[in-house]
Structure formats: structure tokens, C-alpha cells
N, C-alpha and C positions, 0 to 999 in steps of 0.2 A: 938751212933753209926749212925744215919742219917746224923750227920754235914756232913761226909765227901761223901754223895750221894750228897747233897743239894749243896756244895763247887764245886765238880765234874759239873755238869748242869750248876751252875751260870758261872765258871769259863770257858767250851767249848763255853756257847752262847758269852763273852765278849772277847774270848781269839784273837779275828781277831783285837781287839782295842788293845790289849797290845803287844803280839808278831808279828804279819802279820803288824803292822803298819809299819815297817821298810821295806815293800815289796812291789816291784811293777818288772815290766819286765824289766827294766833299772835298778834298785836298788839292793843291798843285802838283801837275805833273813834273814842272821842273818851279824853282823857286821865281821864273820871273812871268809865269801866265796863271793867271786867276782861273778858277772853274767857272765863272762869271764872264769870263772872256770869250767873245764870238767863237774864236776858232778854238775852243778847248778841247771840243767831242772829236773835231778834224786832226789835232794835235795828238791826243791821246790814240786813237785809232792807228795814225800813220806811223809813230813810235811803236807800238804794241807789234804793228805788222813789220817792224823795222824795216820800213820804207824810207821813214825819217831818221838822219843821225844829228843829235846835238854838238853844239861847239864843243871843243875841249874842255869846258869847265862845265859841260854839264847845263846849258843854258839853251833855251829854245828860240830867244830872240825874236819874237813873232813879227815885229816891225822893223827887222832886218830885211831887205831888197836881196831880191832874189838873182844870182849869175845866172845863164844857159848852163853851167854845168849841173848846175843843185839842180835846177828844175829836170833837165835831162834823166840824170840819177834816181829821182823820185819818182818820174813817169815811167821810166823802164822796169823800175822796181815795181809800183803798185799793180801793174800789168805782167808781173812774172817774166818778161821777155827775156828770153836767150840768145846769145849770138850763135849765127848759123854756118856762117863763114869767115874768114880770112879776111875781114874788111880792111881796105886800105886804111880807113882814118883820115884821120886830116892833120894838116901840115903841126897842128899846134895840140893835137891830142892824138899820141902816136900809143904803140903796142906797148909802149912803156908807163904809160898814165895808169895810175890804180881803178881809175873809172873806164878804162877803155871797153871793155865789156859792155856796160850800159850803152855807152854811145855809140859804138859798133851796131849796137841790137835795134836802135833807133833808127840810125844812119840807112842800114841793110833794109832796113822796111821803106823807107823813103820818109819817114815822119820827121827828120833830122835831115835837111838837107845842106847845111852851112852855105857857105858865099863863093863867089865867082872865084877866088883866090885861093880855095880849096882849105879855108881856115873854119873854124868854129866858133871862134872867138870864147871860148869858156867861162872867163871874168866878166863878160860884158854882164849888165842889168838886164834882165827881160821886162819889156811893157807888157802891159794889161794886152793889148791887141796880139803881139807876138804870144801870150800865152795862149788867147782861143785857138789862134791855127795850131800850135803843138796840141792842144786836147782833142780839139776835132777833127783832126787826122790820126791821132793813135786811138781813137774810140771808135772811128768810123762814122762819125755822124754824116747824115747827109746836107749837103749845102745846096738850098735854093737858089735860084736865078731869079725869083719875083717874090717880093717880101717889105713887107715893114718892120719898123725899130723903134721902140717908144723912147730912143735916146734921141736928143737934141744934136748932142757931139760926134753922133757917128751918122754921117750922111752914108746913103747906099751907094753912092759911087765909091767911097773908102775900100782898099781892098780887103783891110778885114771885117766888113762888114757882116759876107755871107756867115764868117765864122763867129761872131758875136753873136747873130741871129741864131746859130745851130745851137749856140750855149744855152739861151734864153728858152729856146723851145726846149730842150730837154732840161730846163730848169735847174741849170749847173749854177749860174748867176740870174740876179736880177738888176744889176749894176750898183755903182756905186752912190747912186740916188735913183729914185724912181723915174727921172728923167736925164740921166747921164749914165756912161759907163766908164767915161775917163779913159779912153784907148790910149795916149803916151803916157799914162800917168808908170812910173815905175813900181813893177809887182812884188809885195810883200811877201813873207815866207806864211804869214796868217792866210794872207788870199788866196797863194798857192795849194795851200794844204784844204782848203776850205774848198776848193775848186776841183780836187783831185779827190778828195772823200765823198763830194755829190756826186760824181759822176761813175765812181767806182760802185757804189753802194747802189745805183740805180741798174747797174747791170745783172742780168740774172745768171745765181751762181750755177747753172747747168751749161752754162756759155766759157764758164773760166776754167784757165788751163791749169794743168799739176801745180804749179808755181804758184798761181793766186789761191790755190785751192788750199797748200800747206800754209799761206801765207794768211788767210782766215782763221786756221786752226791757230795759229800761233797768236792771232789778236784775241780772241777768249782767251788761250791761256794767261797770255801777259797781263789781262786786263785782270784778270780772278786774281792773280799772283800778287800782281801789284799792291791789289787795297790789303792784302793780307800781309805782304811784307811791310805795308807801312803800320800798320797797328803792333806788329812786332815788333819794331821799332819806338812807337810810343812808349814811355812809362805814365804811369799815374804819380800823385804826388807821393805815394805810399810806396815807390819803386817798383810796383808789380805792374804788368801791361794788362791793358782794357779786355776783359772778358769777349770771347767769341761773341757770343749774343747781342753784343753789342752795336756789332758789324754784319752780322750774319745777312740782313736785308741787304748790303750795299753788294753782297757778292752773287747775290740770290740771279740778277740777269744771265751770269756769266756760270753759274755750277749749279748743280742739282743733285739729288737721290744720292747714292753712293760715293759720288765724287765729291759734294759738298760735307760730307760726313769725314771722308776720307782729309779734306783739307781740314777740319776742326781739331781732328785727332793728332792732325803734324802740329798744327799752331798751340796745341796745350803741351806736346811732350819738345818741343824743337826748343834749343837757349838759343837766347836772343842775340848773341854775336858769333853765333856757329855759320860755317857758309854751306851748312843744309840746304837742300832744294828743294821744293815742293815736289818737282815733277821735269822730266827733261823738254826743254822746247824743240817744238817738232821743227825739223829744217832738213834740207837735202845737202847732206854733206857728199854728195857724189858715189854713194854705194846705191844700190837698187830698190827702188822704194813701189809698193803696190796701192793702186787706186780701188778699194776693195768696192765702196760703193761711193755713189756720187749725185744727190740728187738736190734740189730746191729744200730740201724739207731734212735731209740726213746726209752724214760725209763720214766715209769710216776709210781711214788709212793707215798703211802700214809702212813704218822707216825703219832704217836701219841707221845705228851709230858706230862710230869706230871707236877704240880705246882711246879712253882719254880721264879725266875722273875716275871714270867708273869702266869696267869691263866692255868690250864691244858687247852689243846686244842689239833687239829687235824690238818695237812696240809698236802695238796697234790701237790708234786714238778712234774715237770716236765724237761726232757732235750733232745735236739736235738743234732743231727750230723749234722755236714756243713762243706762239705769240709774236712772231717777226724778229724775234731775236735768238742768235746762236747760244748755245751753252752747252757745257762740258755735263755729261750725266753718267757713262759708265766709268767703270775706272779704266784703265789703261791695262792692254796685256802684256805681259814684260815676260822675255825669253833669252838669256845671255846666247852668245853664239857657240859656246860648246853644249849648251842644251839644243840648240835650234840653228846650226851652221846656214852662214850665207851661201855656201857652194858658189862663188863667184866662177862666172867664164870667164875666159881670157879677155874677151872684149871688156866685161865688166870691170875686171880688175884696171885695164888700162885705162878706161875711163876713170874709176877712183884717184888714181894714182896721179893722171893730170890734175884732178882737181886739188889732190893733198898736195903736189908740188907748185900751186899757182900762189905766190907770196906775196902778197901786195906792199909790205915794206921793207923786203930784204937789202935789195941793193940802193942805197941812199934813198932818198927820195920816191923811187919808181920801183916797179913790182917786177918779178921774177916770175918766169912763164914761161912753160915746156916749149921748146922749139920742135924736139923730136923725142919721140918713145918708142921701144921697138920690144916686141917679145922675143925673148934668146929661147928660152925650154923651160919644162916640168921640171923639177930635181928630184930627187928619190923620197923627198917625204911629201910631194904632190904640191910644191907650194911653185908659184911663177917666177921666173926671173925674167926682169927688162933692165935694160939700157936706157939712161932718160938723160936728154940735153934740155938744159934752158940757157938763158940769155946773161946766166951768171955761172953755173956750173955743170957739169957732169955727175952722173950716178949711177951705180950699179945695182940694183934692189932686189929683194926678192919678197913676195907677196903671200901668205898663206889665205887660200880662198876659203876657207871656214869661218877666218876670224876678222881679215883684213888687215892682218898685224904683219908692219911692213919692218923688214931688216935690211940696212946700208951697209954694203961693203965698203 
């Protein structure tokens, strides 16, 4: 069960080394999308935030048509939505589906309503008109009853007209041409990611929820590290890597001061094919985190990491906004769980265990999920003991509240 959880942790920490090694401000994020592509910036942003997942062969395929499921997943992730209830789901997207949480989060907020036969039809291709409704409902844009549109192919009597007008008003779209919107045209990945990126960037940061804040920090981290890793894997004709000074300006939009100096030192000493990481990616692992400061100019977050490639630890990250650009400036503050214990409460330990025992791929192509969890007692060492029932197996575990280390019996 926990193999997938540990794999995810290791994979997320070194993913910049594997996927993003192909990225910089002048090179393609993926082999099939050029920096000159109109959707390049949006794809880079959504990939860095971990909103977009490339195909298994690591291709972006910007011209690929978007399914209702793919659109739902990206929309839910970019807004940092979390499932709050045991939503019944749809007949064709049950609790066993690996994307059940994203779909349920939209459905319980009435953003995704499905069809009268209680299906979502996840594999159906989304049209531009349907996309307009999803984004307007998700971002809460006002729909006007009286309006005009510049598009000849969208009459005001069209069911989607109020949604399309809202997107135009909020500068999310200008149409396929000056006079057309192409409402019935199948939506491509490039179009969806541009729409989502524009809409989300227009949202004030002080209105972000916690997951959106973590996603923003992740974007800054991954854009900077992907540039550096790209050059780490580029060999000059003489076999040496490029000097840090040759791409330092490309990092400047994302890092400055002590952080930029640290990245330079790392670049100089790390070996080309080592799996060292320059820093850990900010992520919600189910452990308590603290939003220390959050404004439109400065964000400071303390996150806790479970034991994985390294020992359990906490890190405090700060990003600042300079001339409209978020960047890393201060070095993260690091403390192991032995130096600064997590001191989990029973409730916090239970939440973490639920997160740890969710396994997207353990049961054939279906997810393993927790059906019941029960606190039993605190043992002599001060560790909490729980029984856990999933749809796949039963577990009896103890968890150290100071380090979140789990032992299975």
C-alpha cells in the first residue's frame, strides 16, 4: 500500500531532474512545444504548479483535444479545491477512480453537474462553449442578462453567450478571431491551459486558498530549478557544462540574493548525473503546515515533510513579489523532526494517515482509499495506534507524533 506514497514522494522531489531538465526560458518544456508557441508560458506555469500532467511519454501534445475528465482535473487543481464531503460521484466516475477527489470537489460545489442520467461522461471531448461555462462557474464570474458580443457565431440567445461574454469581459479570451469564438469547436489542451492560466493569474493572491498558495510557491521553485537542471545536462563540445554566468539572467525572474547564490554554489559542485536535488518542492503531504504570512507582496509558509529520501523535517519558505514577478530571495529555514518535533495531535495524525494510505494505483487500475480509521490507544512510547480499513486491505499501525514515522503491524 505505502509503496505508491513513498514513490510519489521520491518522484516529486527528483522530478525536476528528470522532466524539467529539458526546460529553460529559451528551450522547450517538452519536446513537442516550442518557446514560440502561444501556449508555452501557460503550459510551463501549469506544469510547474503540478496542475497539468503530461502523457506517459512526457509529451504535452498542445493540439490534443481535451476530455471532460482532463478539464475537470486541471480546473480543480489550479483552484486548489479539496473534497469536503463523501460525494456520491457519478455512475461513470466512482470512488475507485484515481481522479475521484478532483471530480467530487467540483461536483459538490455545483461547478460540475453532469447529465440527467447521473453520468459525467469523462471521455467526451469538451467544446469551447462548455469550457466557458466551467470556467465562469468555477471562478465565480458574474453573468449579465443584457450584453453584446463581438462574435458573429455566438448569438445572444445562445445558451453559452452569457458565459462567453464573462470570459471576454475578464480578458480570459478574445475569440478564435476578432469576430468568431467557435463555440462548438473541440477544445485543445493549449486553449484550456491558456484560459486557466489567464483566469488564475488575474485572481488576487490575497484571495487564494492554502493549496493555491502552495501551488504558487511550487511554480516559482520549479521554474527556477528547471532552468538550472537544463544547463546541468547540457554539455559543451569539450565535455564541460556551461558556466553559471551564461544563464544567470534566465534565473533572475525567479531567484535573487542568497537564494540565487545558493543555486550557483549547488550548480558548481553537483555531479551531472547525480540525483541530488537543489531543494525540496513545497507540497501538502497531509502533515500540518502553517501560513505564516500571506499578502499580495510576500508569502511565508512552513511545511512538514515525512520521512522518504531524507529524514522527516520542516522547511519555511518565503517568496516575494518584485516588479510583478514572484521570486525566491531568502534561503529556506530547515529543521529535522528530531530537532523540531512535529508534535502531532491524534486528529493530525489521523489526517496524515488517511493521506498516506490513499494509493492511486495499488488495486489494478483503481485507487485504494480509506473506508474507516479508528484511534485505539497511545502506547508506552507515546506513539498513537490506529486501525485502518481500506477497500483493499486492513492495517494496524503506530505513528510517532514527533516524526510521523509509521510502523505497520
